C-alpha positions in Angstrom: -56.1 0.7 32.7 -59.9 1.4 32.5 -61.0 4.8 31.7 -62.8 6.3 34.3 -64.3 9.5 35.3 -64.8 12.0 38.2 -66.0 10.6 41.6 -69.3 10.7 42.1 -71.5 11.5 45.1 -73.3 8.5 46.5 -76.4 9.9 47.2 -76.7 11.2 43.8 -76.7 7.4 42.6 -79.0 5.9 45.3 -81.5 8.5 44.0 -81.2 7.7 40.5 -81.4 3.7 40.8 -84.3 4.6 43.0 -86.2 6.6 40.4 -85.3 3.7 38.0 -86.8 1.1 40.2 -89.8 3.3 40.7 -90.4 3.8 36.7 -90.7 0.0 36.8 -93.5 0.4 39.6 -91.6 -0.4 42.7 -92.9 1.3 45.6 -91.0 4.4 46.9 -89.6 2.9 50.4 -88.8 -0.7 48.5 -87.1 1.5 45.8 -84.8 3.2 48.2 -84.0 0.0 49.8 -83.1 -1.7 46.9 -80.9 1.3 45.7 -79.2 1.9 48.6 -78.2 -1.9 48.9 -76.3 -1.6 45.3 -74.6 1.6 46.0 -73.7 0.4 49.5 -71.7 -2.5 47.8 -69.9 -0.2 45.8 -68.8 1.8 48.9 -67.9 -1.1 50.5 -65.7 -1.7 47.6 -67.3 -4.8 45.9 -68.4 -3.3 42.8 -69.1 -7.1 41.5 -72.5 -6.6 43.5 -73.5 -2.8 43.1 -74.6 -0.5 40.2 -73.2 -3.1 37.9 -76.3 -5.4 38.5 -79.0 -2.1 38.4 -79.8 -3.3 34.5 -80.1 -6.7 35.3 -82.5 -6.3 38.0 -84.6 -3.6 35.9 -84.4 -6.4 33.0 -86.2 -9.1 35.4 -88.5 -6.3 36.6 -89.9 -5.5 32.9 -90.1 -9.1 32.1 -92.4 -9.9 34.9 -89.6 -12.4 36.6 -89.2 -10.3 39.4 -92.5 -8.8 40.6 -92.0 -5.0 41.5 -94.6 -5.0 44.2 -93.6 -7.3 46.9 -96.2 -9.0 48.9 -94.8 -11.7 51.4 -97.0 -14.2 53.3 -96.4 -16.4 56.4 -96.8 -19.6 55.8 -95.5 -21.5 58.7 -95.7 -19.5 62.4 -94.2 -21.9 64.9 -92.6 -19.6 67.7 -88.8 -19.3 66.8 -89.3 -20.4 63.4 -91.4 -18.8 60.5 -91.4 -19.9 56.8 -91.9 -16.4 54.3 -93.4 -17.1 51.0 -92.1 -14.5 48.6 -94.5 -14.8 45.5 -91.3 -13.7 43.5 -91.0 -10.3 44.8 -87.8 -8.2 45.3 -85.2 -9.8 47.0 -83.5 -6.9 48.9 -87.3 -6.4 50.5 -87.9 -9.9 51.1 -84.3 -10.0 53.0 -85.1 -6.8 55.1 -88.5 -8.3 56.2 -86.7 -11.5 57.0 -83.7 -10.4 59.1 -86.1 -8.1 60.9 -88.3 -11.0 61.3 -85.8 -13.2 62.3 -84.5 -10.4 65.3 -88.0 -10.0 66.1 -88.4 -14.0 67.1 -84.9 -14.2 68.6 -86.1 -11.4 70.9 -88.8 -13.4 72.1 -87.2 -16.8 72.1 -83.4 -16.4 72.2 -83.1 -17.6 68.5 -85.1 -16.4 65.4 -85.3 -18.7 62.3 -86.8 -17.3 59.0 -86.9 -19.7 55.8 -87.7 -18.2 52.7 -89.1 -19.3 49.5 -89.6 -18.1 45.9 -87.5 -14.8 46.7 -84.8 -13.6 44.4 -81.0 -12.4 44.4 -80.7 -10.0 47.2 -77.3 -8.4 46.4 -74.4 -8.8 49.2 -75.7 -10.4 52.5 -73.8 -8.5 54.7 -76.0 -5.7 54.0 -78.7 -7.4 56.1 -76.6 -9.6 58.8 -75.2 -6.1 59.4 -79.0 -5.1 60.1 -79.2 -8.0 62.6 -76.0 -7.1 64.5 -77.4 -3.7 64.9 -80.3 -5.1 66.7 -78.1 -6.9 69.4 -78.4 -10.6 67.6 -75.6 -12.7 65.9 -77.0 -13.1 62.6 -76.5 -15.9 59.8 -77.9 -15.6 56.6 -77.3 -18.2 53.5 -78.9 -18.3 50.1 -78.8 -20.5 47.1 -78.0 -19.3 43.5 -78.2 -19.8 39.9 -76.0 -22.6 38.9 -72.4 -21.9 38.1 -70.3 -24.6 39.7 -70.2 -28.3 38.7 -70.1 -31.4 41.3 -66.9 -32.2 42.4 -65.3 -34.3 39.5 -68.3 -33.2 37.3 -69.0 -31.2 34.0 -72.3 -29.7 34.4 -73.6 -26.7 36.4 -75.8 -27.6 39.2 -74.5 -25.3 42.2 -74.6 -22.0 42.5 -71.7 -19.6 44.1 -74.1 -20.0 47.4 -73.1 -17.1 49.6 -73.3 -17.1 53.6 -72.3 -14.1 56.1 -72.3 -14.0 59.8 -72.4 -10.9 61.7 -71.6 -10.2 65.2 -72.2 -6.8 67.6 -68.8 -5.5 67.8 -69.1 -2.6 70.2 -67.3 0.2 69.1 -66.3 -1.5 66.0 -70.0 -1.7 64.5 -69.9 -5.4 63.4 -67.5 -8.3 63.0 -68.8 -9.5 59.8 -68.0 -12.6 57.3 -69.4 -12.4 53.9 -68.6 -15.1 51.4 -69.5 -17.7 48.7 -68.5 -21.3 48.5 -66.5 -20.5 45.4 -63.0 -18.9 45.1 -64.7 -15.8 43.8 -68.4 -14.6 43.5 -69.6 -14.9 39.8 -70.3 -11.0 39.8 -66.4 -10.5 40.2 -65.9 -12.4 36.5 -68.7 -10.0 35.3 -66.5 -7.2 36.4 -63.7 -8.2 34.9 -65.3 -8.8 31.7 -66.7 -5.4 31.5 -63.5 -3.7 32.8 -62.1 -6.2 29.8 -59.4 -7.8 32.2 -58.2 -11.1 33.0 -58.9 -12.8 35.8 -56.3 -14.6 38.0 -55.6 -18.4 37.6 -57.9 -20.8 39.8 -60.9 -18.6 39.6 -62.6 -20.9 36.4 -62.0 -23.4 33.7 -63.3 -23.1 30.5 -66.4 -25.2 29.2 -63.9 -28.3 28.4 -62.4 -28.0 31.7 -59.4 -26.0 31.0 -58.1 -23.7 33.5 -58.4 -20.2 31.9 -57.9 -16.1 32.6 -60.4 -15.5 30.0 -63.9 -14.2 31.8 -65.9 -14.8 28.9 -64.7 -18.4 29.0 -65.0 -18.5 32.3 -68.8 -17.5 32.6 -69.4 -19.9 29.8 -67.5 -22.5 31.7 -67.3 -23.5 35.4 -66.2 -20.9 38.5 -64.2 -23.2 40.6 -65.5 -24.0 44.6 -63.4 -22.7 47.4 -60.6 -25.2 48.7 -61.7 -27.9 46.1 -64.1 -30.7 47.2 -64.6 -28.5 50.6 -66.1 -25.7 48.7 -68.2 -28.1 46.9 -69.6 -29.6 50.1 -70.4 -26.3 51.5 -72.2 -25.3 48.7 -74.8 -28.4 48.3 -75.4 -27.8 52.2 -76.2 -24.2 51.9 -78.6 -25.1 48.9 -80.1 -27.6 50.9 -80.7 -25.0 54.1 -81.7 -22.6 51.8 -83.7 -24.1 48.9 -85.0 -27.5 50.4 -85.9 -26.7 53.8 -87.7 -23.8 52.6 -90.0 -25.6 49.8 -88.0 -23.6 47.3 -85.8 -24.5 44.3 -82.6 -25.9 44.3 -79.6 -27.1 42.1 -80.2 -26.1 38.4 -83.4 -25.1 39.1 -82.6 -21.8 40.4 -82.5 -18.7 38.0 -79.8 -15.8 38.9 -80.3 -12.1 38.4 -78.4 -12.5 35.1 -81.4 -14.4 33.6 -83.8 -11.6 32.6 -87.0 -13.8 32.1 -87.2 -16.8 34.4 -88.5 -16.8 37.9 -85.8 -17.2 40.3 -86.8 -19.5 42.8 -84.4 -18.3 45.1 -84.5 -19.9 49.0 -82.6 -18.2 52.0 -82.4 -19.0 55.5 -82.1 -16.4 58.4 -80.9 -17.2 61.7 -80.6 -14.7 64.8 -79.5 -15.3 68.0 -80.3 -12.8 70.6 -77.3 -12.1 72.6 -79.0 -10.7 75.5 -80.3 -14.5 75.9 -76.5 -15.9 76.6 -74.8 -12.9 78.6 -75.5 -8.7 79.1 -75.0 -7.2 75.5 -72.4 -4.8 76.9 -70.3 -7.7 78.4 -70.2 -9.3 75.2 -69.3 -6.4 73.1 -66.7 -5.2 75.4 -65.2 -8.7 75.1 -65.4 -8.3 71.3 -63.7 -5.1 71.6 -60.8 -6.9 73.5 -61.0 -10.2 70.9 -60.2 -7.6 68.1 -57.7 -5.9 70.0 -55.8 -9.3 70.5 -56.2 -10.0 66.9 -54.6 -7.0 66.0 -51.8 -6.8 68.3 -49.6 -9.5 66.3 -46.3 -8.9 64.7 -46.9 -7.9 61.1 -46.0 -10.4 58.2 -43.8 -9.2 54.9 -46.0 -7.3 52.8 -48.6 -6.4 55.4 -49.1 -2.8 56.6 -52.0 -3.9 59.7 -54.2 -6.4 60.8 -57.8 -6.4 59.5 -60.5 -8.0 61.6 -63.5 -9.2 59.4 -65.4 -6.5 57.8 -62.6 -3.5 58.4 -61.6 -3.4 55.0 -65.5 -2.4 54.0 -65.7 -0.1 57.0 -62.7 1.5 55.8 -63.6 2.1 52.0 -66.8 2.9 53.1 -65.9 5.9 54.9 -63.0 6.7 52.0 -65.7 6.3 49.6 -68.3 8.9 51.2 -66.0 11.2 51.4 -64.2 11.3 48.0 -67.3 9.8 46.1 -67.3 6.5 43.9 -65.1 6.1 41.0 -66.8 3.2 38.9 -65.8 1.3 35.7 -67.0 3.0 32.3 -69.1 0.4 31.6 -71.0 0.4 34.5 -71.5 4.0 34.0 -72.6 3.3 30.3 -75.3 0.8 31.5 -76.7 3.8 33.9 -77.0 5.7 30.8 -78.5 3.4 28.6 -81.1 2.7 31.3 -81.8 6.5 31.8 -82.3 6.5 28.3 -84.7 3.7 28.2 -87.0 5.0 30.9 -86.6 8.6 30.1 -84.8 9.4 33.2 -81.7 11.1 31.9 -82.5 14.1 34.3 -82.5 12.0 37.4 -78.8 11.0 36.5 -76.0 12.2 38.3 -75.0 15.7 36.8 -71.6 14.0 36.3 -72.9 11.5 33.9 -75.2 14.4 32.3 -72.5 16.6 31.3 -70.5 14.0 29.5 
């Protein structure tokens, strides 16, 4: 079992991550947003997209692959449609601008579509799709990513573990949220297993020779398997086309992920927001969603299950628990934070629990 330390206050982790970003030239508000997105992923229970990635993002900032000061540019302004040039800025900052812009256009036109080119990895999609839902819009987000999956039947990485998310205003439930990749598992979960020195389940990946593997190192060198076989392959292709080709950004193996410290990403995204109020009164919609969720949960339980969860509920519950009790992170993640602090002379910015070790 992985050795772990005392739970850490999430706010102190946000402050440290923001300080690390600021040290590399990121403006305060942008640094805080990027830091919060990482810690929020940990709070939701998705450590594969949390502070595990901070050192990777910082390496990209140091090399210049990702620019610390984000300066976006509107390339197409056509009513409901906008094309946004990211100029290799910080993915989270670009994503926040894109979701706000898509909602603004949705309020004006019923639907708002923002296509983004030359961006960077922005963390977990639901961090931003939930923002759209909070503004009364059904929001869909998708992005391409660095290649990890071979075309169905092939043995060369071409397609990313391309994520997409849909968030729906949920009344008293906040949001009903889907967030998933076209692969059976996000690549970050394999990196997390490697850091924890744990085997991965069968069916997640194959090695470079095409043989099934439970070794995360062999999986990273090899190929992540698409979800549902050829269906996940097709889904990944379509997300890549809508995110990369449509925006005029990079696609297929031209894209570089956050694990690459030196190459510009070229990631493309697509944000689509639909103003619920254009379809029906928002209050009526949210009351209907509340009834929908109640009906979902009001079924007999299958063996081995203690309740029915609506999409996004597990993250909501984990968020409440982790904010109350603090975050417990893998030792390797904590070691990477301490190494980062030492490099940047930010030891005093570390959470006190890490300073006293």
